[in-house]
N, C-alpha and C positions, 0 to 999 in steps of 0.2 A: 143382184143387187145392183141398180144403177149409180156405179162408182162416180159416171162425170155428174151425173143430175144431185147427187149429194156432194160432190166437190164445189158446184158452182154455187148452192146454199150455205156454204160454213166457212166462216171468217177461218184466215185471211185471205182464204184463197178467192172470196167473193169480190173483193176489192182490186185482184188482177186486170192489167190490160187484156180486153179480148185476147190476141195475138196468144199472150203467155196461158189466160186461163186455157184455153182449146188447147194448149199443149199439154198443160196438166193433165186434161180430164182425157186426153188421147193416152198417156202414157200411164193414166191411175191402173192400177191392178186391185180388183178384189181379192180379199185374204180372210183368214179363220182362221181362231186358234184355240184348241179346249181350255179348260180351267187346268192351272197346273203347269202348263207349258213353260220351257224356259227360254224366252228371245233372245235374251245375251247373260253374260256372265262378265263381272270385272276382272278386266286384265285380259278377255279372251278376245275373240274375232268381235270387231264392232257391227254395229248394223250399219246395212248398206242403202238403207231405202227410209224415207221420210212418212210416218207412219200418220194414219189418222184414226180413231176412234170411231166407229159409228154403233156399235153395242155392246152391252160389256163392261167390262172393266182391266186393266193393266196395272201393275203394281212397279212402282220403281223404287229400289231398296240400295241402301249404302251401309256394308258391316250389319245387315239383317234388319237394320232399322228403316220402315217405310219413309220412303223422302216425299212420295205424291203416288195418288190414285187418279191413274188417266183413266177419263169417262168420254161419254158421246161427244163428237165436236173437238174434241182436244186430241193434242198430237205427242208423239214423242219419237225419237233418234235426231235430232237435230245435233245435240252434242257429240256424237259418233260421228256424222257426217262434217263437221267441222274440223274435229279432231284427229278423225281416223283412230281413236282408241275406245274402248269400252271401259267406262268408267263407274257404271252404276250395272245391278243385277237387274234384268228386265224380266217379270213373272208374271203372267195371264192369272189376275185372281178369279174372273168370273168368264164363264163360257164365253168369246169375244169374236168379234167381226169388224172389218174396216176395209181401208183404203190405202193401199201403200206405192210410193213416187219413189224413182230409182234416184239416185246420188247425184247422175249426171243431168236430169232433167232438173233437179230441185237447186244444181248450182245457178242454171240460168235463172231459175226463179228467184234466186235470191239477188240476182242484179237490180230485181226491183226495190226501190229504195223503203217503200212503206210496206213491204212484204219482209225483207229482210231485216226493220227494226221491229216486227211483231214477235221475232227469234231472238236477236239480237241484241237490243236495248237491255239496259240496267233494267232492275225491276223499276226504280223509281220513276223513269220514263215512262214503262209500260201501263205501269197505274196511271198515272196521268193522263195518257189517252186512250183507257178502256171503256169509260163513260160515254163517250164522243158519239155512239150510236145511239143513246138511248134520251132523246130529248122526251121531255113531259110536257111541252107545250111546242105552237111555232115561232112564237115570238121572240126575236132573235135583237136586240139591238147592241150596236158594237159599243160595249162597255169598254172596251181598251183604251178607245180612241181618246187624245191628250184632251183634256180640258178646256185647251187655248182655242182648238177649233170651233168652242160654241161663241167666242169672244164676236160680237157683232160690229158696235160700236169702240172707236179709243176713250180712252179714260178720259173724263169728265172732272177738272178741278177748279175748285174756289179758293180764295187766298187767307190763308190765318187771319185777315182783320175782316171777313164777310160775314154779315149779320145771318140769321137761321131764316128770316125772308129773303135775303141775296138766294141763299142756298134754294130755295123751295122753288125761286121763280127759275132759275136756272136747271133743276130737274124737269119743269115743265115745258121749260125752253128744251130741251132736248129728250123729251118724253121717254125719262129713265124714272127709277126708283129709289136712286141714291146718288149721292156725290160725296168725289174724293176732298179732303181739306189738309191742303198744306200744312205743314208745320212739322216738329224734331219731337215726338214719331209725328207723322202723319196720320191720318183718321178718317171715318166714311161718317156721314150720316144719311138716314135713310128715311123713307118716310112714315116709316114705323115711330122714329126717333122724333122726328116733328110731330106727328100726331099724339105718343105719350109723355113727351118731356116739353112741350111746347102748348099745345091746343088743350090739353088734358091737365095742365098745372095752370092755366088762363095766364101764362105768359104773352108777351107782345112779340112780334117778330126783330125786335131791335137784339135779341139777346146774341151773344155770338155763337156763331156757327161752331166754333172751336171749343164753346161750353157743353154742346150737347154731343159732339161727337165721339163715336169710340173708338177708344185707342186700345192696345197698339191696333194696326189695321191685319187682319187678317188674309194672309197670301200664300197663294196656290202657285207651282212653277207651272209654265205653259203646257207642258210635257207630261203632266201629273194624269192618269186614267181617269176617265169619268168617274167610274166607281169611287177610286179612292177620294176625289172631292166630292160625292157623297157622304163619305164616312167624316171626312173636316168639317161639312156641316153640321152634321147631326151631332159629332163630337161638341163642338162650340155653341149650339143652339142657335147659331146664326142664319140668314137667308142671305148675306152677298160673300161673295170672295173675291179679292183682287188677285190677277191672274198676272204675274211677271214673267216676262221674257228679256234674257239679255242684262238684268239687275234692274229692270224699268217694271213700272207697271204699266200693263198696254191696255187692260180693260177690266171690267167687272161682270161675274157671271151670278147671276143670282138663282135660288132655288127653283122660281120659276124655269130659268133656262134648263137646269140640269131634270125639272120635271118632263120638260118636253122629250129629253132622249129617250124617256122609259116611260108611258104613262101609267106602269103599274109597278114604279121604280118604289124605292124608300124616301125620295121626298116629297114624291103625291101623297103615299101613307102618312108620313110625317104632317104634311100640311091639315092630315083631317085629324090626327090626333088632338094637334095645335086649337083648330076648331071646333072642339067636341063643347058643344054647348052645355050638356048634362049628362047623368048616368042613364038615363034612356039611349042613347047614342053608343054607349058602349057594346050590345051585342052587334056580332056580324065583323069582330076586330079578327078575331083567329083566320076568319075565310079570309081577310084581306091581305094577311100574312101568308097565308099560305098562294094564295094568287101574287103573289109578289116573288115569291120563294119559287116559285114552278117558273114565272118569266125569266129571273135571274139564272135558275140551273140550266132552263133551254137557250140563256145566253153562253153557255159554255164559261160563267163565273165562278170563280174557284169558290165550292161548297164552305171553305172555312169563312173566306170572305161573306159569302150570303148570310152566315151563322152570326157573325161579328155585328153586320147590318141590321139584323134580326133583334140581336140584342141592344142593338142601340135604340131602335124605334121602343122597343119594349121598355128600357129606360126612358124615355120621353114620355110614354104614357103612364109611368110609375110619377113621375114628378108632377105631370098635370093632375092625379089622384090624392095627391101628396096636398096641393094646392086646394082642393075641394076639402078635403079631410079638415084642412087646418083654418078653413073657411067658415065649415060647419063650426067647429070648435073653439076657434079664438086662437091668437096666439099660443104657440107650443109654452110650456114655462121652464124649458130648456133646451139646449140643441141636443141633434138627434142625428142618426145615420139610418137610412133604409139599407139592409145590404142583400144582396142575392147570393146564394149559393148555386151548387151544383152545376150543370151547366151553361146558367144562364150566370152563375157566376165567371165562369171560365169563357165566355161570350163563345159557347157552341153549340147553342139551342137551333133549332133549326124550326120546326113547327110551336106552337104553344103547346106546352108540358107540365106536368105537376109542378105548383107553387115551391119554392124551396126559397125561403126568404126569414128574414129577424128583423127588430129593431132595437137598436142601441141608441141610449139617451144617458148623458153627464148625469154625476151622479148628484148634481145640486135637486136633480128634478124626481129623485127618488121619492119622496112627499107626495108626488103629484101622478104615482101610478095610473091610476083613473081616467088621467087625460091620455097618457100612451096607450094606456089598453083601448080606450075607443078608437083612440086612431089608426092601430093596428087593424081593429075590428074593421073601420071602413073600408081600409084601402085593401085587405084581403078579400071584403066581398067584391068589392068594385073590379076587382083582377078576374075573381070569379065570372063575374059577368060581363065582361069583356074575353073570358075563354080559357082563362087560366084555372083547369079542374085544381080541387084541395089537395093536399099532401096526404095521402093515408097513411104516412108515418107522425103527422101531423109536425112537419118542421115550417111550420108558419108562423108570421110575429104577432099572430095573436094569442100564439103558445111560449113565441121564442123574444119575448123581450125583458127585458132587463138593464139595469145600469150599467157602464162601462165596467166597473171596478168587480162587477159580481161578472161578466164575461170573461174577463181576466181570471179569476178567479176559477170557473169553470175549464179553462183550456189547462191552467196548471193543474186541475185535480185529474184530470181525462190524461195528461201526458204521464202523468205520478203514477197512477195507478191505471195500467191501459188494458180494462176488462172488457169483453167484447162489446157491450154497450158504448161504453166512452170513448174506443178505437170505432164504433161508425158515428156518434155525435161530434165528432173530432175532426174525421176525415170532412164531413160537411163544412164544417168552419173554415177549413183550411184553404179552401177556396171561396172563402168569402170576397165579394166586391163590392164598394160601396156604390149605391146606385141613385141615392138623393140624400139633401141633409148637409151639414156642417161639421159635425162632431169631428174633432181631432181623433182619429183611429191608432196615432202612433202606439200608445199602451197597450194596446192587443197585436200589433205586428211584434211588438219585443217580446212579447210573451208566446207569440208562436217563434220567433228564431230560440227561446230558450229551449222550447219544446224540441227544437231539431238537435239540441245538443245532447239528448238524453239518450244515450244507446239502445236502452231497454223497450223505450215508446219508438224509434224507428225500425227496430228489429220486429216490432209484433204490428208495425204499419207494413212493413215488407211482407211479413206473413199473410197478410189479411189482401195484400193487392195480387199476392200468386196464385191466392184462391180462383182467381177467375183467370181461365186460360182457355185458350180454341180448343176443340175437340180434337182426338186424337187423327191424323190422318186418315186412318182406316175406315172413321166414323162417317168424314165426309163424303157420303154416297149420294149421287142422284135421284136411285131408289131404295125404298126400305124405309124401317121405319126410324131409321137415325137420319132423314135427308134434309131435317130443317135444322139451319142454325139462328141462332141471335145474334145480330150483329151488333148489337151492345154488350151482351152479355159476354161475348164470345170475342170479341175484336176491338171495336172502341173503350169498354174499361178498362181491360188490363192493359192499352199503353196511358188513358188517363191516369190508372192509380198507381203505375209505377213512377211516371212522372213528377207525378206530385209527392209520391216519399223520398225520390231523387233531390228534389227541389228542395224539399223539407230540410234534406240531412246539409244539404250546401248553403241555406239560406237564402235562396235564389226569391226575388220578389216578384215574377210575373207568374199570372193565375191561368193563362192558355195553354194548353198541351203543346202546341207547336212552338211557343216562345222556350215553352221550358225544353225540348227537346233541344233548340238550338242552342240555350244557354248549358246545359249539361256537355254539348259539343267542346263549347267553349272554353269549359273547366275539365276538361279531357278524362272524362266521366264515361263519353258516347263517343266511339269510332264515328268519324266522318261518313265513312260507307253507308254506316245503319245507321245512324241518324237520319240521313234521307231518303232513305227506305221504309223506315217506321214513320217519317213525315207524310211520305205519300201514299201508303197502306193508311195510314189514319186520313187523309184528304180522300182516300177511295172508297174506305169504307163509309165516311161522314156522307159522301155524295150518294153511295149505293144507297143507303138507308133513306137519307132525304126522298130519291127519287120512289123509292118503293112507298115511302109514308103517303108522298102527294096523289102516287097513284090509286092509294087506298082512299084519300079524300074525295079525290073527282069521282071515284066509284060510288062513293057514301059506304065503305065499309069502316070498320075499325081499326084505328091506327095503331101499330106496334111495330117490334124491332123483329120477330121472326121471318123469316124466308125462307120457304121451301128450294134446294137446291135447282129443281129441275123447272122453278120460274125462271131460272138465271139463263141466261145466253152462255155458249161453251167460253168467251174471252171474258167476263165476268166470274165465271165459276173458276176456271184456272187464276185468276187475278186474285180472286178469295183466297185460295188455298196457299200462294204465294204470300199475301199477306198475313198469314196464320203463320205461316213458316216463320217469317220475320220476328213476329210476335213472340214465341217460341225461343228463338235462339238468343233475345232481349233477356226473356225471362228464365234462361239457363244461367247467362251470365249475371242476373240478379241473384239469384238466389248463391251463387258463388260469393257473390259480393259481400252479404249479409249472412252468410254463413248458415244456410239452411240449408 
């Protein structure tokens, strides 16, 4: 075996400065061990080398329990070098060979900050950096740049008594698409306002600008990252943001300015959604979302933020489809709300997956169920045309539409008699989020809070959540029949389901998993270190899943959640195992908490 060639191609050695890498390669010694060999025993002689496995597997144990299975490209022995003590049993699982580097040489390697961080950083920090070597596209805009950098002109104002005509002439003179209107509070008039509120209504230019201005003025701090400004505009459904620095408005950024910062970013896609002329334009939406996600992931944007941006774009699409449906059917006979469930409800969807939605309408519309049924059918069909596959289980508004009182009764029935089917349907509803419509959903929130106060229901929900768990450590093998893991089933779902269960118990309002974990820490139900680790594990798993799915899309293969461990690099594989250990630790705590 060429030990030097192996090290040069193995992280984190491959990133060492050339002199340190040459020294490590010169001192590296080939080694091999037959299966069953004990390399160290807890409390005994510590290891005096850093070992890198090239073939086979080495098992790390504590009190007879497997902590980790070290395989190709992974290392062991760091803890012994740092502490000078053997804290784990180290046993060769399969005939193995590798490379070892003596302690004295390792101490010089650890002087390199990046190399030391690979071993010494906390799990959360290690997980944050573990996907940096795996871009899926070459496009890399600086999404963390302050939005204030996009301001090219000073803010332009008109007085509180200015007319719409004067505002329009000011905009033309300065070649801008909006003007700020002085007042308490100040407002903004845009070219859209002039078109929709003056020209389209047949009014003349003498109308006061203040009468058509939008208030309150939507502002953003100059230091806000570009990606956060994207979300501000997506949330508001506006196209202009006033940028504030040192307490004063310094300028205005538009959706066009943000589009220039990333041609395949969310603002460009939002513009396309807003300009959809007909249902014929729906096909291709899924591909454009995948293109945007790929660009943002390559730009190192947090996968959880990408998922939120995708959710906001999908929301804008649903609102467009709802307007089309109402235009076809006439005004709704009663107030309604379109709900998203599952990952879309939690704003954690990356690519477009199965529809999970429902329609709730005011009891006053019960006599016109036919209208709401037709409405749901149209929106579901249009979503399918845009690339959202139908839900195999039928959780879609065309089947899930009912008056608000019926939804409240359903949740009450599910929580008082939590059978398997009831638990499944209740779990779906617990992640609901309003996407469109204006119906007051307060009664449904109150019913959810009542369900969380029922110990039997909570215990059943916890039992269901704990059925989803990572595979045992010994099954996490690069080679063999058990070498494939399901990133959703084994990693994301255990975190999502337990976070939902605790949130229900404490009556927490957030729907997103990361927000729920933060609230659990604030409520004293989750240790800060474990919360940080679980949050980074969730981000890592979400990002890894997103990258692998985008690769499947690019290669024309079906998108799924299963990944062979052999397809992952050693760093990703090691971080995946660490994530699974953190999840198992939380599940053990949860089982004790719920007396399971």
